[in-house]
N, C-alpha and C positions, 0 to 999 in steps of 0.2 A: 266358640271363641268369637265369632263375628257378632253374635248377639250380646256378649259381654262387652266387647269393645264399643259397640254402638250405644249401649245403655249406660254403662258405668263411666265412660270417658267422654260423654257427650259435651259437657260444658267445661270440664276441668282441664283436659289435656287434648286439644284438637290435633296436634301433630302426632302424638302417640296413637290417637284414634285412627288417623289416616294411615299410619304405618301398619297397625295391627288389623284394621278392617279391610279396606280394599287392597292394601299392599300385600300383607302376608297371607291372608285368607284367599285373596284372588290368585296369588301365585300358586298356592297349594292345590286349589281346585283345577287350575289350568294344567298343572303338571300331572295330576291324577287322570284327567281326561286324556292327555297325551299317552300316558302309560296304558290305559285301557284300549285306546285305538291301536297302539303298537302291538299289544298282545293279541288283539283280534286279527290283525294282519298276519302275525306270525302263526297263529293257530290255523289260519286259512292257507298257510304255505305261500304267502305273498312276501317272501323275504326281501326281494329287491325293492318292492314298494315300501316296506317297513323301514329299510335302511335309508331310502330317499326321503321319506317323511321325517325321520329323525334328524337327518342331516339338514334338511330344509328348515325345520323348526328351530334347531339350535342356531343355524346361520342367520335366520331372520331375527331371532331374539337378540343375538349379539349385534347385528346391524342396527336394530332399533335402539339399543343402548348407546352405541357409538354415535348415531344421529342425534339422539337426545342430549348427549354430552356436548357435542359440537354446537348445537343450538343454544344450550345453556351458557357455554363459555363465550360465544359471540355476543349474546345478550348482556353478559356481565361486562365485557370489554367496551361496549358501546355506551354504557352509562357514565 
């Protein structure tokens, strides 16, 4: 999917390319890595560590979204 977006949408649709390439593909690979790490922790009977890792990851992700939204809104208001 990343190869398709990078090749076929190179000149014609830069916004769609950015969404499909680093946006969607990046999110899918990050989520897959998180799942594998959580499964490894659970297989190793590190349940508390897995729960803390999942909670920290989701909290940090939501915090990053909130911070990005705040910065974007302030930038729009100052123009």
